[in-house]
C-alpha positions, 0 to 999 in steps of 0.5 A: 505463451512467450512467442513474440509478437512480431511474426504474427503482427508485424510492425503493429508489435513494435508499436505494442511493445513501445506503447504498452509494454506489450512484447509476447503473445501471452502479454496480449492476450493477457491485456484485458477489455476494460469494459463492454459495449452491449449491443441490446442495452445501448440508447437511441439518440431520440431516446436520451434523457439530461443528466443520465450517462449514455452509450451510443453508436452513431456515425460522425457526420460533421466536424468543425474546429474553432477556437475556445472563447474563455482560454487558450486551445480549440475545441471540436464540434461534431454532429453525430447520426445513429442508425435511425437518423437521430443527431446529437452534437458532442464537443471535443476540448483539445480538438487537436488531439483527437480530430484524427481520430474524430471525422467525418465517415467514422463509425464509434461507441461514444460515452458520456453524460447528456449536457444541454447547450443553446436548448439542445442535447449535447455530449461534452468531451465524451468517451469514444472507441471506433469501430470496424466492420468485425465489431458490426456483426458482434453482440458485445464491443470490447473496449481496450486500454489503450494510448494516443498512439495506438487506438482500442481498436486496433488493439482488438484487430491485433487480439483477434489476429492472435486468437485465430492464430491460436485456435488454428493450432498454429505456431502458439499454443496455449498450455493450460498450468491448472491441473485438471482436478482443480479445473474440474473441482471449482467449475472453471473453464479451460484457459484457451476458451477464457482467453477468447470469451474474454476478448471476443464474448458471446453472451454475459454468461461467457465473460463473467465465466472468463473473468472468473476463470483468469482471477483464479489464474492471478489468484493461485499465481500469488498464492504459490509465489508466497507457498514458494517464499514460505518454504524458502524461508523455512529451508534454513534451519534456526537455532532453537531459542527455548525459554529459560527459567530464572534468567532475563526475560523473567526478570524483566516480566517480574519488574513490569509495572502493569500485567499484560493483557490477554491478547499480549499473553497469548500472542506472547505464547505464539512467539515464544513456542516459535522461537523455541523451534529448529525451523525459522519463525517467520511470524507478522504481529499487526496491533492498533496504535498502543496495542503494546507491540513493543512489549511484545518484541522485547520479550522476544528478543530477550528469549534469543538473548537468554538462549545465547543469541543476539537480536536486532531491531530494525526501524524505518527512520533514525528518529524512531530507531533512536525512540526504540533504543531509549524506549527499551533501555527505559523498559529494561532498567538496569537489565540493560546496563551489561558491565556498568556499576549496578547492572542487574545479574542477567543484563544485557545492553543495547546498542544503536546503529544509524547511518548518521552516527559519528566514525567513533561512535559508529566503529563502537556500534559494529564492533559491539554487535559484531563481538557478541557485547550488544544483546540487542542492536537497534538501527535502520537500513544501516543494518543492512549493510554488508559490513554490519556482522553479527556474533550469533544473530538469533531473532530479527524484529522488523517495525513497520513492516509496510517500510521494508521490501522482501530483499531487505528483510531476506538481507538480514535473514542471511545475518545469521551465519549457518543458522537464519535467525528467526524473523518478527515483523510488527505493524501498527497499520491493521490489515483486512484478512484478504490483504494480509492473505495476498501481501504478507502470505509468507508469514503467520499472523499475530493479530493484538485487537484490545488496548492495554489497561489504562490508555486514555481515550481520544476525541476526533473533531472534524474542522471543516473551514469551507463552512466554519472558517472562524473556527480556525482561531478556536483550535488555537485556543484548544491547543493554549488550553490544554498547554495551560493545563500542563501538556503537550501538542502536535501541529501535523502538515503534508509538507516541508515548505520547500520551493516545489509545492508537490515535495510531500516529505516523510510519507510513502502514502499513495493517497497523499494529496490524490484527493482534491475533489475540485480536478487539481486547482487547490493551493499548495498544501501546508508547510512546516516551514510557512506554518510554524512562525506564523502560530509563533507571531500570532495565536501560540505566541509565548509558547515553546515551539519547534519544528521536526521534519525528515529533513533535518540533519539526525542530530537535529531531529533527534535533539528535538525529539528528546527536547519534547520528551523532557517537556521542554517544548510545548508545541511541536510542528512536525511532518509525518516523522512523528507517525509512528513509534513517538511515545510522549504520554504527556502530549494530549493534542493532535492537530492535522492540517490539511487532513483530507491529504492524508490516507485514513490508515495514516491519519490514524497512526498520527492521531494514536500519538497522543492519549498515551497518558493520563489524561485524554486526548484530542485530535482536530482534523482541520480541511477546507474540503466541502461537505458531501466530498468523499474527503470529507467521508473519509475524514468523517470515518476517522471521527466516528470510530477509534477501531484501526481494524475497522479503518482498515477496512474501510480504507481498502473499500475507499482507495481499492487495492492498487496501491496495496497490489503494488507492495507485493509487486515491489515495484516490478511489472505486475500480472494482476489485472483482474484480482479484486481483495474486496470482490475475490476474498473467497478464491483468494483463500481458496488459492492459498490452500490449493498452493499450499498442498501443491508447493508441499508435493512439488516443492520447486514446481518442477512436476507442475511447469505450466505453474512455475510460468503462471508465477512468473507471469503474475509477479515477474520472472525477476521475483519468481527466479528469486523465491526459487534460488532460495528453494 
């Protein structure tokens, strides 16, 4: 259905392309209605009740434009009349924007909450969709996503023209990509019928059956793309890295001051078995904050080094990369001092490579990686650059997987020469099962659900300034108590403090600032550069305070972090640059200002920076949002559990999956319009099995051209081509 629209629709095709990026017949028929108006469930105007959300069909009888009294702008006042002669007032703000659509003689569907003005019921700024003659005879009216330049009614008319061409066997044919055996087994409608019934249903059963079929298209398209990606990842042979007795890994295990948890042992065994094979490992390890993922990753890297290979560890920020390098050296001790006096027998060396290194240090780091002198190379995106070479790269560890795209992982895979390196990706953000199947379905998944012994409890409290403004002072008294006991504290703000209050720094969380609950009239978020001076001069006067944020030069960030680790500072006022990887056991207090501006998983990650030592941690979620708002519900959820897997599922339920599916799309135009991770878990699971079987039997989808096209429609032609080029 890649045929252009212009031969069918003429000038309307140009408007669709410009306004909605609809270019082909396929684009248009996949532009599904956002809702339906069921004529049998409409309310008569005479039967409306105050406070209900009503949908009516009515004729615009009269319109009056007037200036608004208390603010600039115009208001369009409308009198509506239904088929039984009853009338109802409606008011539209910014009247000049709707007067071209709402004028006497127009018949439309109006939806909104019934209010009262001057003792008369009315609709205030209701949704509206004009009707045409074709709508008058149908039991269901389809309402489409539209713009100010093209209405739902006009889109419906274009869709009907295209459907008539399809039904009439014209220039465009509908080829069903799904194998007949699959359709029969799952009881799915043929594609042509589903497309017609999703747009022009005759009954509720019609559009439910149509949606079910089209959801299957999207689920299978995604899973085929992931199956192709899995196939591409293992198509190139890898260097086998079997465990070696009596070498570096055994020496490290012998010096560990603690026993691995059963979960760590199980995941470690899975990774060790993968590394021993001659096809590349492609595994995701997800674990809650403090679950011990770093030890898992280090043991895997040591197994690769024992096999005569190098390991690279990729971190999303320079602060985290430097932290990892220090942590690995500390855990290894003499085992990380190859070439130095006092080094252990099987020692290796660790090299840090980041973009901000000086010229001399960078040359040495590049030489250590290229020559094989460095057994383990830790770095940021700098590791992906073409001029970074490795002697024999056997394993790549990607920390905080969600910060890196598929292309970046693939770039590192190409650093292994003739042999592909094994790939281990890690995330401290627990992933619900359906998210994992849909977004990370190209990876084998291991989960660490238990915390190592010795982790201290963390108490979390919501500080509701809307109801308890006096509690603000008690926050800083509590921080002073922790410092007086010899501990340290973090104070986290949503932004740095530049001129633009919308410049939310150091976070990629799309939920930041999105849930104001008051129409966006809030003050700007609190900022590091504004809060820190006030604390120094006020409630925390006399304490050793420093700031940390993503706009600081890398050497300054590293110096501040080192000073905090050495307990030369009492309080660190920071952005979310400390969200992951920062490990200071002496830090026991976490104050998150404007906590409602962060997502659930991000709050959980921040909370995980405390309670990492022998002393219990405390986390204070400070908000000025009133009770009974969605923002407060999210904060109460964080305070109610420390189980990241529970919060991950709740986060998905609260925020839906738009940003999650977007991460799978890597920013390209998405073909996912109906698929829901919450509603369609069973379909996603079945589609995963079907896709695996199909790709195994037909690796390039040569015998399934319809499915080949479906992958492109679902995940984008560029991404489809990228997968298939690697097959």
